[in-house]
Steps between C-alpha positions, in 0.01 A plus 500: 500500500341324205380743227135490425482428122204738446627779714874480414551326170835669436628389842381151438677466177817645639466255793492202243801628325695534821395143587629373176834676538544381859466139392801538272739667741824296527538524874192291548564232231876433496589293813324176397711489178845563648737193491742428784839660480749309288848364600652781292402862464152644411484761229179694432447645151192654359311759302153649493261755646459289806877433527562732791219352709602147401856564603371653833294196572784256435734701714266503788406138477843349424687373809710781651793269544499371137706682235284704254597749237398613156353763272145568391398782258155669530325796341581849617314592818395135560731429794286461813549786755623262770763355273604843384556613852674182613663302214527129549750236395366508143594804290202656325556747212257691280459533129243614234180335395351428246780620267842383641779746592870487580437417866319198399773391273764560766296297761475210245870508436568485877245214529692302232827567688351368821427156336868438442662246712182335637522129603264209537502579875351839443141619478368776278167649603349687202230749583304581180193716444341702217713773362811290501515503121589858494682522838740209418624655173820353368497500123601189302856512351530769234191695614504822691282641774368746249397210277326338788320822596374547137366151475333525837323820410382352167364198676317701760331704235415198276215354690671169513402270790751454781607156393587614161684815634707275736574250222686775324657645804648177625660422158664844497638465857811354651324404827133425433342195348672265746855645454522626852445146652746350246758751629444373856591143418592280675332680803142404605254757396177560672275768332217683682254663261232761535292461182375801295420310180191323370537123565783545755761349266843522673664514142299828436532676849774759462597314188604185693859557605528179702280251310547323166348673196268302268490790243738538220688765292252421229220585724663835584549584139138423420380731782723781367369456148134474623520828675731685257774555749849580365808381679870558436671276238704320771170400670358369177831307435501354840139385479524363142831306580370373833789660680249659738328180581403447872549190720224257445299247713714197580821690524702338780593837652140521634516160680391523866367857466180604668245761401223623736219744427462680832224746376273492203217713350237236561593478867454891536166490315376218725604705807305795365195285427509366864512845628207610294296194613579607870330833413185322391561512122508231251841482337599353167846461363491497121863415431852592593613453142312769308689663223433728203471865423434676831206723377339203329522282807359792686198511278440127536504532874251778478264294293508231755437742792224673309326156440526430885358850578205477258401130485665348812692256279741325480548608859262634764559843633638641728822335393871562421647372174883449519764436229878514460752442220704735288320703229699705248492856350588520137634844438414569138287757312438729800363848404738762638777448762487172693385567848582346835341175600548129552307172464262564798389850400452396124286203627287744699449742216372215291289383790348850558424560139316167477311542830375842410423583860320188580347548846628288781830388327841600622842379391858506616795395294852517633843336472589310809854650498345847556617633164272514195750505216759767587280736699460567875160340531403140544184539291160682530131471578197533273170600663141523360555889473844482343393607144266763638776654707736475213254697275464771764875532506531519121676162483449266202557141592513380131771756423686392818485138388621593152806679662557216745452771775303313773729659762410862394127404486468330839736752666289790389195323663689414827440134443858367485595222749832595639685255727868540433706185447350191660825294487330203327351445155231250393394712207162651417213509753158589388173513710160595384234574765136453396247630757 
């Protein structure tokens, strides 16, 4: 049953989110990109939040009589129920995200071992999705897992955009920045990607383990300096000397490799827009590449929705305004203990404060992997009465924003969107409904 936007705005927004997620599910998108079995063996390697679902899709779609084996690492609790109940030919293991752990390091070492002895007759299918930077966590020579964890935590708190974070990560890694594909030579490598980054750059998604890296050690050093991030002396030495340099475009080890984007943020936003139009609403996709401080981006979206509500411009109401991308939360200067929250809830706090209860405006923001930051919610919903209900409950949205406690704020109001892991990841999804 199609939700009536005026009678059930929450249900409508949730339906649009579900549509966006469904468009990015690996089972529906993988088949058309699979190559035929090779003369030799087929090895499947991969990492990311969608890794379990991607491995399951390949296992189901690959010919039953063709050899298939491999190892994929995904986030804890992100193995699809069917695969957990009945494991396939590809082993799937779990590790920590967004800060790596020993399980991720062990998985990365095992993946490196599996590349040994490959020949030109062999095929390596690499299944890469967002989250792979942390899940495929093998430190560069001389660095430890503890070093990698500290740098990751500092990057996450810095407010740096994802391309800058991953530039640093790949130069301090033994497998990212094209190094995994280099290890697979002389085998043919086909990479299937689910994008979670603005611009869908394969070199940025999961820190590009299977594609050549155009960034340099000097770029990584500049990013560390710009954001005031300290790294161990061995890391500085490796970056300054160029010992940690990554394989570059034109490297012959990448000859004949293929890279396919099987799901992108834009495709999911367009699917949601089509669903909204089927409900009789105008739908407008702003961009799938929106970045910036989450609460600031929330305020900008609120200003646009308010203009539509009050003046009918630049869009006519009723309508839905959609956007995606990857915003950031810079954890600095918070008053009191830092709370619980992620990009989506921080966006919505900024949005609610800017809307000030604007009649007829509703908003949903959620991460398409089902996890907002490190919490158990995908995101939350803002309604015209959000601030009024908060005042009645003694909640102070500005203080919640200062503490980065969007989770606590929206949980107290009963406005969290909880989906559990979705087994895919095309990053932030935002929808504003103006009635």
